[in-house]
LUMBA-448824 format. One line per field, with one value per residue (C-alpha): residue number from 1; x, z, y. Coordinates in steps of 0.25 Angstrom, whole numbers, plus 5000, padded with zeros to 4 digits. Each point is the difference from the previous one (the first is absolute). Example, Ala and Ser with C-alpha at 12.3 -4.5 7.8 and 13.67 -1.06 7.14 Angstrom:
BEGIN
resi = 1,2
xx = 5049,5006
zz = 5031,4998
yy = 4982,5014
//
This chain:
BEGIN
resi = 1,2,3,4,5,6,7,8,9,10,11,12,13,14,15,16,17,18,19,20,21,22,23,24,25,26,27,28,29,30,31,32,33,34,35,36,37,38,39,40,41,42,43,44,45,46,47,48,49,50,51,52,53,54,55,56,57,58,59,60,61,62,63,64,65,66,67,68,69,70,71,72,73,74,75,76,77,78,79,80,81,82,83,84,85,86,87,88,89,90,91,92,93,94,95,96,97,98,99,100,101,102,103,104,105,106,107,108,109,110,111,112,113,114,115,116,117,118,119,120,121,122,123,124,125,126,127,128,129,130,131,132,133,134,135,136,137,138,139,140,141,142,143,144,145,146,147,148,149,150,151,152,153,154,155,156,157,158,159,160,161,162,163,164,165,166,167,168,169,170,171,172,173,174,175,176,177,178,179,180,181,182,183,184,185,186,187,188,189,190,191,192,193,194,195,196,197,198,199,200,201,202,203,204,205,206,207,208,209,210,211,212,213,214,215,216,217,218,219,220,221,222,223,224,225,226,227,228,229,230,231,232,233,234,235,236,237,238,239,240,241,242,243,244,245,246,247,248,249,250,251,252,253,254,255,256,257,258,259,260,261,262,263,264,265,266,267,268,269,270,271,272,273,274,275,276,277,278,279,280,281,282,283,284,285,286,287,288,289,290,291
xx = 5470,5014,5000,5013,4999,4986,4988,4991,4988,4988,4989,4990,5008,4999,4994,5010,5012,5013,5010,5014,5005,5009,5008,4999,4996,5007,4997,5004,5004,4987,5002,4988,4999,5010,4995,5009,5012,5007,4999,5007,4991,5001,4991,4998,5003,4992,5004,4997,4987,4997,5003,4992,4987,5001,5001,4987,4995,5002,4996,4987,4994,4987,5006,4991,5010,5013,5010,5015,5010,5008,4999,5000,4999,4994,5015,5001,5002,4986,5004,5005,4986,4991,5007,4996,4987,4997,5005,4993,4986,5005,5003,4988,4989,4989,5012,4991,5008,5016,5005,5013,5006,5005,5010,4998,5012,5000,4985,5006,5012,4989,4992,4986,5000,5008,4989,4989,5008,5002,4984,4998,5007,4992,5008,4987,5005,5012,5002,5007,5005,4996,5003,5000,4996,5008,5013,5009,4994,5004,5015,5000,4997,5009,4989,5008,4987,4992,4985,5000,5007,4990,4989,5005,5003,4987,4993,5008,4996,4986,5000,5004,4989,5008,4991,5008,5001,5007,5004,5005,5005,4994,5009,5013,5000,5002,4994,5006,4993,4988,4991,5006,5003,4985,4997,5009,4998,4987,5005,5007,4990,4990,5009,5003,4986,5003,4990,5003,5008,5007,5004,5009,5005,5015,5007,5014,5011,5014,5007,4992,5009,4989,5000,5013,4993,4989,5010,5006,4987,5001,4988,4988,4988,4987,4990,4989,4991,5008,5002,4985,4998,5011,4992,4987,5007,5003,4986,4995,5010,4998,4993,5000,4990,4999,5010,4999,5006,5007,5006,5000,5015,5005,5006,4988,4995,4986,4995,4992,4996,4989,4999,5003,4995,4985,5003,5009,4992,4996,5015,5003,4988,5005,5014,4994,4994,5013,5008,4990,4997,5014,4994,5013,4993,4996,5015,5009,5010,5014,5004,4992,5006,5008,5006
zz = 5440,4997,4989,4996,4984,4993,5008,4995,5005,4996,4993,5012,5010,4992,5013,5010,5007,4995,5009,4994,5012,4990,4988,4987,4997,5008,4987,4989,4988,4993,4986,4997,5011,5000,5014,5009,4991,5004,5017,5008,5009,5014,5014,5006,5015,5011,5003,4984,5000,5012,4996,4986,5009,5006,4988,4995,5012,5000,4985,5002,5015,4993,4991,4998,4991,4998,4991,5003,4990,4993,4989,5012,5014,5005,5000,5013,5013,5005,5013,4994,4992,5011,5009,4987,4999,5016,4999,4987,5007,5014,4990,4992,5007,4986,4994,4995,4988,4999,4986,4996,4987,5003,4991,5000,5005,5012,5003,5001,5009,5010,5007,5001,5014,4996,4989,5010,5010,4990,4997,5014,5002,4989,4988,4989,4986,4994,4985,4992,4987,4993,4986,4993,5003,4990,5004,4988,5001,5014,4997,4989,5008,5011,5010,5009,5002,4995,5000,5010,5009,4995,5004,5013,5004,4995,5007,5014,5000,4997,5013,5008,5000,4992,4986,4987,4990,4989,4985,4987,4987,4986,4990,5008,4992,4988,4987,5001,5012,5002,5001,5011,5007,5001,5004,5009,5008,5002,5005,5010,5003,5003,5010,5007,4999,5005,5004,4989,4986,4992,4986,4995,4986,4997,4996,5001,5003,4995,5012,5001,4996,4990,4992,4993,4995,4997,4990,4995,4996,5008,5010,4991,5008,4999,4991,5008,4997,5001,5015,5000,4996,5010,5010,4995,5000,5014,5006,4992,5008,5013,5012,5012,5011,5001,4995,4997,4984,4996,4986,5001,5001,4992,4993,4996,4984,5006,5015,5005,5015,5006,5011,4995,4998,5001,4987,4993,4989,4999,4999,4990,4992,4999,4997,4988,4996,4999,4994,4990,4996,5001,5006,5001,5004,5014,5003,5008,4990,4998,5007,5011,5006,5012,5013
yy = 5509,4996,4988,4993,4999,4997,4994,4990,4996,4991,5007,4997,5008,5015,5005,4994,5007,4993,4996,4997,4989,4993,5006,4992,4984,4990,4990,5011,4992,4999,5002,5007,5010,5012,5007,4997,4999,5013,4996,4991,4993,5002,5000,5013,5001,5000,5015,5005,4992,5009,5012,4996,4997,5014,5007,4992,5004,5015,4998,4993,4997,4995,4990,4986,4994,4997,4991,4997,5000,4997,4987,4990,5007,4986,4997,5007,4991,4997,5007,5013,5000,4997,5013,5008,4995,5001,5016,5003,4994,5010,5013,4998,5001,4996,4991,4987,4995,4997,4994,4995,4993,4986,4993,4983,4997,5011,4995,4985,5004,5004,4988,4999,5005,5012,5004,4998,5009,5012,4997,5002,5013,5006,4996,4999,4998,4995,5002,4987,5002,4985,5007,4985,4986,4994,4994,5003,5013,5004,4995,5009,5012,4996,5001,4990,4989,4990,5000,4990,5010,5011,4992,4998,5014,5003,4991,5003,5015,4995,4989,5012,5008,5010,5006,4996,5008,4993,5006,4992,5007,4999,4998,4996,4987,5008,4996,4986,4995,5008,4989,4991,5013,5002,4986,4999,5012,4998,4984,5009,5011,4988,4994,5010,5007,5014,5011,5010,4997,5011,4999,5009,4999,5000,5013,4999,5012,5003,4993,4989,4987,4996,5012,4995,4988,5008,5008,4988,4995,4987,5004,5005,5010,4996,5009,5006,4990,4990,5005,4999,4987,4995,5006,4993,4985,5005,5002,4988,4993,5005,4993,5010,5000,5014,5009,5015,5001,5013,5003,5015,5004,5011,4990,4992,5002,4997,5003,4989,4997,4989,4990,4985,4992,5007,5009,4992,4999,5015,5002,4989,5006,5013,4994,4993,5012,5011,4987,4996,5013,5006,5012,5007,5012,4993,4998,5009,5006,4997,5013,5001,4988,5000,4991
//
């Protein structure tokens, strides 16, 4: 499969065929992210996408899962997305799931009816990068939306019947704003009430604008145990009905997984034990962490 630049996908899409129907990220201004800084956003043409699908069919006709890349492929016009979905289910007889990244602004640009139509034509899961629920932090990292807009985007996806997976970034407020980052992020996630929640831990590559602030000392990264404390506060504040929580990405210091709220106490007990005992031996070594 030919890809333009590096390809990124959610951890849960590890076994999926990745189809790059867009290049880069339409927003591409987040100061903590360097994933698409070397790309100019564009939506591939219908002809290009048909060729991509044909190549994928030749490689794995029995594929059951497909992920549509790049950064916010949901920006593609709804009519074209429906054509793509229809072709995928026609070409892949065993296809069960199609996922896609959805930026909050691009989700809000689609009407509830459009999202419901995408669901009806086989789109399964939308991945929304919430990152933080604190408005000052969202502004500082140039996310481009407020917490209320983030809530509206998440609720719109859920209302359409699509499965929603949200991501937050532990440490995004730095040492100066860690408590409010955790509390406000819990507020936003509780208001959205997603089906899945992934907590990554901040790692800043040299190309990310935030790296300059770290070099100047105006942004201080959290220590491993400060990161765990932030997760602890987040979990204590969360009020969700049924959400699979994962903090087992390569960036995280301590792999965690639970279904909330049922296993919240068990998770908090684990965190408290590691933090209280300063159990360094249970943490992922710094050199093993990755994006």
